[in-house]
C-alpha positions in Angstrom: 10.6 18.5 46.5 8.4 16.6 44.0 5.7 18.6 42.0 2.9 16.8 43.9 4.4 17.7 47.4 5.1 21.2 46.2 1.4 21.6 45.1 0.2 20.2 48.5 2.5 22.7 50.3 1.0 25.6 48.3 -2.6 24.6 49.1 -2.0 23.9 52.8 0.1 26.9 53.7 -1.4 29.8 51.8 -3.9 32.2 53.3 -7.6 31.9 52.2 -7.1 35.0 50.1 -4.6 33.2 47.9 -6.2 29.7 48.1 -8.2 30.1 44.8 -5.3 31.3 42.7 -3.1 28.5 44.1 -5.7 25.9 43.3 -6.0 27.2 39.7 -2.2 27.0 39.4 -2.1 23.4 40.7 -4.9 22.4 38.3 -3.0 23.8 35.4 0.1 21.9 36.5 -1.7 18.6 36.4 -3.9 19.2 33.3 -1.3 20.5 30.9 -0.8 18.0 28.0 2.7 16.9 27.4 2.3 17.3 23.6 -0.4 18.7 21.5 -2.4 16.2 19.5 -2.5 16.7 15.7 -5.6 18.7 14.6 -7.8 17.1 12.0 -8.0 19.6 9.1 -10.1 17.4 6.8 -12.2 14.2 7.0 -14.7 12.5 4.8 -16.7 9.2 5.1 -18.2 9.4 1.5 -21.8 9.9 2.5 -22.7 11.8 -0.7 -25.2 9.9 -2.9 -23.1 10.5 -6.0 -19.4 11.2 -6.6 -20.3 14.7 -7.9 -21.4 15.6 -4.4 -17.9 15.3 -3.1 -16.8 18.4 -4.9 -18.2 21.5 -3.1 -18.2 24.9 -4.9 -16.6 26.5 -1.9 -13.7 23.9 -2.1 -14.5 22.6 1.4 -14.7 19.0 0.0 -12.5 17.1 -2.4 -11.1 19.3 -5.1 -11.5 16.9 -8.1 -11.2 13.3 -9.3 -8.7 11.8 -11.7 -9.6 9.2 -14.3 -6.9 9.0 -16.9 -8.6 6.5 -19.1 -12.3 6.2 -20.1 -12.4 2.6 -18.6 -11.3 3.9 -15.2 -14.0 4.6 -12.6 -14.5 6.7 -9.5 -17.9 6.3 -7.8 -19.8 6.1 -4.6 -21.2 2.7 -3.7 -23.3 1.4 -0.8 -21.4 -1.9 -0.5 -18.8 -2.7 0.7 -18.7 0.2 3.2 -16.8 0.5 6.4 -19.3 3.0 8.0 -22.2 5.3 7.2 -24.1 4.9 4.0 -21.3 4.7 1.4 -17.7 4.2 0.3 -15.6 5.3 -2.6 -15.0 2.7 -5.3 -12.0 3.0 -7.6 -11.0 1.0 -10.7 -8.1 1.5 -13.0 -6.6 -0.4 -15.9 -2.8 -0.8 -16.1 -0.7 2.1 -17.2 0.9 2.3 -20.7 2.7 5.5 -21.9 0.0 7.3 -19.8 -0.1 6.8 -16.1 -3.4 5.1 -15.2 -5.2 6.9 -12.3 -8.5 6.5 -10.5 -8.5 8.7 -7.4 -9.7 11.9 -5.6 -7.6 14.9 -4.9 -7.8 17.4 -2.0 -6.0 20.8 -1.9 -4.8 21.4 1.6 -3.4 24.4 3.6 0.3 24.7 3.3 2.2 22.2 5.5 5.9 22.9 6.1 9.1 21.6 7.5 8.9 20.7 11.2 5.1 19.9 11.1 3.7 16.4 11.3 1.0 15.3 8.9 -1.1 12.1 9.6 -3.1 10.7 6.8 -5.5 7.9 7.7 -7.8 5.9 5.4 -9.6 2.6 5.5 -9.1 0.4 2.5 -10.8 -2.7 1.1 -8.9 -4.6 -1.6 -10.6 -7.6 -3.0 -8.6 -10.9 -3.3 -7.0 -11.7 -6.6 -4.8 -9.4 -8.7 -1.2 -8.8 -7.8 -0.5 -5.4 -6.2 3.1 -4.8 -7.2 3.7 -1.2 -8.2 0.2 0.1 -7.2 0.3 3.5 -5.6 -2.4 4.4 -3.0 -1.5 7.8 -1.5 0.4 10.9 -2.7 1.3 14.0 -0.7 2.8 16.7 -2.9 3.2 20.4 -3.7 1.4 22.2 -6.5 3.0 25.7 -5.7 6.7 24.8 -5.6 7.7 24.5 -9.3 9.3 27.6 -10.9 6.7 29.6 -12.9 8.8 29.8 -16.0 10.5 26.4 -16.6 11.1 24.3 -19.6 10.7 21.2 -17.5 7.0 20.3 -16.8 5.8 20.6 -13.2 6.3 17.2 -11.5 4.4 18.0 -8.3 7.3 17.2 -5.9 6.3 14.9 -3.2 6.4 11.4 -1.7 4.1 8.4 -2.4 2.9 5.1 -1.0 3.9 2.3 -3.4 3.1 -1.4 -3.0 5.9 -3.9 -3.6 5.5 -7.5 -4.6 2.4 -9.6 -5.4 1.0 -9.2 -1.9 1.5 -5.5 -1.7 4.0 -4.5 0.9 3.9 -0.7 1.5 7.0 1.4 0.8 7.7 5.1 0.7 8.7 6.2 -2.9 10.7 9.4 -3.1 11.5 9.6 -6.8 9.5 12.9 -7.2 11.9 14.5 -4.7 15.0 13.1 -6.5 15.8 10.4 -4.0 15.7 6.6 -3.7 12.9 4.8 -1.9 13.2 5.3 1.9 14.7 2.3 3.7 12.5 0.6 6.3 14.2 0.3 9.7 11.7 -2.5 10.6 12.9 -4.7 7.7 10.4 -6.0 5.2 6.9 -4.5 5.7 3.9 -6.8 6.2 1.6 -7.3 3.2 -1.8 -5.6 3.0 -4.9 -7.5 4.2 -7.2 -8.6 1.4 -11.0 -9.1 1.4 -11.6 -7.0 4.5 -11.5 -3.4 5.7 -8.2 -2.3 7.2 -6.9 1.0 8.6 -3.9 2.5 6.9 -2.1 5.4 8.6 0.8 7.3 7.2 2.6 9.7 9.6 5.3 12.1 8.4 7.4 14.5 10.4 8.4 16.7 7.5 12.0 17.7 6.8 14.2 17.9 3.7 17.1 16.4 5.6 17.9 13.6 8.1 15.5 15.0 10.7 12.5 13.6 8.7 10.6 10.7 10.1 8.1 8.5 8.2 5.9 5.8 9.7 3.2 3.5 8.5 0.8 1.4 10.5 -1.8 -1.1 9.4 -4.6 -1.7 11.9 -2.5 0.3 14.4 0.5 -2.1 14.0 3.8 -0.5 12.9 5.0 -2.0 9.5 7.3 0.8 8.3 9.6 3.3 9.9 12.2 5.4 8.0 14.4 8.3 8.8 15.6 10.9 6.4 14.3 13.4 3.8 10.5 13.3 3.1 10.2 16.9 1.9 11.8 18.5 -1.3 15.4 19.7 -0.8 16.0 22.8 -3.0 19.7 21.8 -3.4 18.7 18.5 -5.0 16.5 20.3 -7.5 19.2 22.8 -8.3 21.3 20.0 -9.7 18.7 19.6 -12.4 18.4 23.3 -13.1 15.2 23.7 -11.1 14.8 26.5 -8.6 11.9 25.7 -6.4 9.8 28.7 -5.4 9.1 27.3 -1.9 9.1 24.0 0.0 5.8 22.7 1.4 3.0 20.2 0.8 -0.5 21.2 -0.1 -2.2 18.5 -2.1 -3.3 14.9 -1.2 -4.3 12.2 -3.6 -6.1 9.0 -2.4 -7.1 5.9 -4.2 -5.4 4.4 -7.2 -3.0 7.3 -7.7 -1.1 5.2 -10.2 -1.7 1.7 -11.4 1.8 0.6 -12.6 0.9 -3.1 -12.0 0.3 -5.6 -14.8 -3.4 -6.0 -14.2 -6.6 -3.9 -13.6 -7.1 -3.0 -10.0 -10.4 -2.4 -8.0 -10.4 -1.1 -4.4 -12.6 0.7 -2.0 -11.8 3.6 0.4 -13.7 5.0 3.4 -13.2 7.3 6.4 -10.3 9.4 5.2 -8.8 12.0 7.6 -5.9 14.4 7.5 -4.4 15.8 10.7 -1.6 18.3 11.1 0.5 19.3 14.2 
């Protein structure tokens, strides 16, 4: 008997005394979701009048900004903006022996194996400069490195890197000791220029082949990869590093590294982080 006919049988053949409880049971049967939606744990539309307003004393906002050179800039601007009253403007010169950054960081609750994290942001990248080796998003761990280690903390994690002059997104895994993740969809589409576009990065976290990584641009899939996207302790042991734990708890958004050959300016708005 189908679930619908079964429910009708319950409602038509029970006594009035049990009618209410049967009705409640039937409602639960049809209203239960098939899968819980990821819960947004942080979002920001950059409505603060100045960038200093992004960093709340209670740590409820962004944790800090990174500007690795005096010429680099992180500021709130009124135009261009995607919504509200402002957006985040970022500018970074090319890297040399020091990695050039212009971004904001957010410390997150611990996100572990088996959970799904969805990072969404709207970007505006003006036409012009080539985008090869520009990094836009990092998700990493700042509590995993051994406390006493002769090797500096590398912040194990994965990153979004742009390839080629037009900026085709890829998932870089060097900081977890692996090659870039292959794209099952083939070559990813280049990023739009001169307009706002939605960039979404979804990761089902795992240190093994159960990991799944997806990227969409304006809700169109451009990247899908299977395999590790979380640090594997065994990989780090090969280099004499005993990780304390395996998780992600830090997000970086903006120009997280400008390894291109030219200065880069871009804008970010409406960032959100959801976890299931």
